[in-house]
N, C-alpha and C positions, 0 to 999 in steps of 0.2 A: 321530531318526527315521531310519529304513532307507528307501530308496528302491530298488526293483527293475526293471528292465526286460528283457523277452525276445520277441524275434522268433519266433513257434512253428511257422512254416513253411507252406508253401503244398504239398497232394499227399501229405500225409505220412499213413502209415496209422494206425488209433486207437488202436493198441498204442503204437506210436513216440510218439505225442502224449502219450498218459497218462503213459508212463516219463519224458520231458522235462520234461512239467509239474511231475509230482511231485518232480524233482532242484532245479527251482528253487525250489519252496517247499520243501523242504527246507533247501536249502543256506541261502536268506534268511531261512528262519523267518518263523512265522505272525505275528509282529508289525510285518513289513514293510508297506509302501503297493507294490502289486505295479501296473505298466503294461504290459500287453500289444499285442500287435499279429500280423494274420493267422490271426485266431481265426474258426474254420470261412471260411476264405476257400482257396475252390478245395480243401475237404475234404468229407467226409462231413459234416454240420451236426449233430454231437453234442458239438463241444469246448467250445462255450458250456455244453452241458447241463453235462459235467464238471466245469469250471471252477465252475459256480455249486454244485452237489453237493460240491464238495472247500471250497470257500470261505465260503460263506453264513453258517455259523455262528461264523466269525471275523471274515468281513468285511463290509464294505457295497460291493456293486456295481453300479460307474457306468457306463451304458452297453453293459448287459447283451443290447442289440439291435443290435450295432455288432461291427467285427470289431476295435477297439481298446479293449475294455474296463478300468477304473481302478478297483483295489479299497483299499478303506479299510478298516485293520482296525479293528476296535471299540473298541478301548481310546482310539483320537484319535475325535475329533468331525466329522462330516458335515455342514459349516455348509450349504451350497449345491451345487448341481451342473446340469451343463447339458451336451447335444450338440451341438456347431455344425458343420455343414455345411462342407466346406473346399475339395471340387472335387469336380465332378460325373463319374460315371465314362465311359470311353472302351473299346468292346469291343475285347476282346483285348489291350487294354494296362493298364487299371487298373479297378477297381470305384470306385465313390462314395467319397471319403476323408471323414471326419471330423476333427475335435477334441473329445477327450472332456474334460472339464474338473470337477475337485473343488476346493471352499475346504475345508482341513482345518484345525480348530482343535487347537491343541498345550495341552499342560498349560502354565499360566501365563498363558492368554488369547491368546496371539498365532496370527493365523490366516494360512495361507499358500496359495496358488494353486497347484494341480499341472494339467496338460497334456500328454495325449499323444496321438502324431499318427502318420502314414506318408506322407511324399513319394511320390507315383509313381516308378515308377521311370524313367530318360532314354531318351526317343525322340524324334526333332524333333517327333512327334504332341502328345507331352504336355508339351511346354516350358510352353507357357502354365499349364496344371494344376498345373506344379511349383511354379510361382509363386506362383499362388493359394495354395496349402496354406502356404508360406514366408509371405507376406503375412498370412493368417489366423491363423498361429502365432505372429507377431510382433505383430499387433491383440490376439489375447486374454491373451497373456504379461503386456503392457504393462498391462494393467488391475490385475495383483496388484503391490502393494510389495514384498511378498515372495512367493518360490514357486519351480519347478522345472517345466522341461520335458523330456521324453522322446520319443525319436523314432527309427523307422527313415528315417534323411535321403536314402537312396538317392543320396547326393553324397559321395565320396571328397576333392576338393577345390573350395576356392571357398564351402564353405557360410557365408553370413552370420552374423552378431552377431544375436540375436534381442533380446534385453533388455540394455541400457547396463550394463556391470560384470558381466554374468554370470559365473559360475566353472564350471568344468569338474569334472562329477558324476563321468562316465565318457566315453571317446572311445575305440571301437574301430571308426574307419575311416567306414562308414556307419550306425552304430548311436551316438546321442549322446544325453546328458543334460546338463544344465546347471542352475545354481541361483542365486538373485540375492537377494541383501537391501537394503532401502533402511532403511526406520525404522517405528518402530511406532506406534499412532495419538495416542502422548502425545507423537509428535514424537523420540522419543531415538532416535538412529542404530543399524544392527543391522550385522552381518556374518557369513557362512557360515561355517562351519567344516567340514571334510570328511575323511573317514579316506581310507585307500588302497583304491581300486578291486577288487571281487571279482569274478573271471570265474567264470561257473557252466559249464563244457565242456557243449556239445551239439551244436556240428556240424552246425547245419540251414541248409543253403543258405548257408553258410560265418558263420552266425550263434553267438554263443554267447548266456547270460545273462549280466548285468552288475547290480552289486548294491553300494550304497554307504550310507555314514549320513553324515546333515548335521546341523549344530546352526546354528541361529539366536542368534546372542549381541552381547551389547553391545558397540558398535564402541570 
């Protein structure tokens, strides 16, 4: 399974957004799972419309009323989904944050969980909200025996482990992705195998897109 993450930026023009969005999709390919943040955040409210228009035929879109949607390619099964509140907004500092979740059915019957979120930027006033999002991400991710999480962590140093035994999918300073494996429903132990992370140049507020392939295989 290919997993791709991109922060699409605040205050960008419509043309810039569309150009960057298309670059991410083209480089990662339409068989990728996509996690996005900062969709329609401090921008004209047409970014989600463009996302839906571009991907609705090839992907099932979870969280299309949020700024952190998760897009599941139609060759995989969307078994379940949810959008969980992560923290309340604070005027001038952060909007409401959520964790967008999907349970994805892979060929062979294995189900994996996926979570995408955005931690508020650090200010003294947002300390408690940042902690709330981390705790909520940990709580929700631990529900899945096998899965991945994607986030703009807004944290360069001191980011904690979310799921014991998680492995790096990509780590770009504040943009991070992790995967983990424990076992199948029949109790057979699993492990993850990842490829070399691919960087998709965007340079949006210092962010690029990130993509990698992950397999869950017998340990």
